[in-house]
C-alpha positions, 0 to 999 in steps of 0.5 A: 499499500502506497500514498498514492492509495493503490486499492482503488482504481486509477480511474476514480483517483484522477477524476475530481468527481467522488465515487458513487456508491451502487449498492449496500451490503449488510454483513451481519451476525447476532449482535455485530453488523457493518454496512459496506458499499459496493462502488460503481468501480466494482471495490467494496468499501466501508465509511471511515466512521463505520470502520471503528464505530460498529466495533465500539472504538473511537473513531481517532484509533481508525484515522490513526491506523490509516495514517500510520499505513499511508493510505488516504480514503477516498470520497464516495457519493452515498445514495442519499447524495452526501459525500463521505471518505470511505476505505477498502473492506481489506484495510478494514479487516487489517485494522480489526486484525491489528487491534486483536493482534495487539491485544486491544481488540474485543469480541467485535473486533474479532467477529468482524475479523471473522466475517470480513475474512470470509466475505473477502474469500467469496469474492 
């Protein structure tokens, strides 16, 4: 991963307009739930806020992780026309895995990592 954000297609980074979320994807199991979005380019992403909130972590921990690995969130236009920052689903899994490996995780980060692993394996 580089600072040019190689996880998303180059086409979406060259245009000044935000990408468009075309499909809402619910990933859930009992008490765990996260909403991801399929983008017009085919990638799947999660809002930077959901990245931490759905696992009951403060949002600054996600921002710190994103800065640490050198990835820039991308701007995405949501179905309600609002524009928000989003992160590739693989980075979200890496964030939750990092929390689990450092001992800062919780049951939701463990469940989340498991279900994102399964989701990514099916793609």
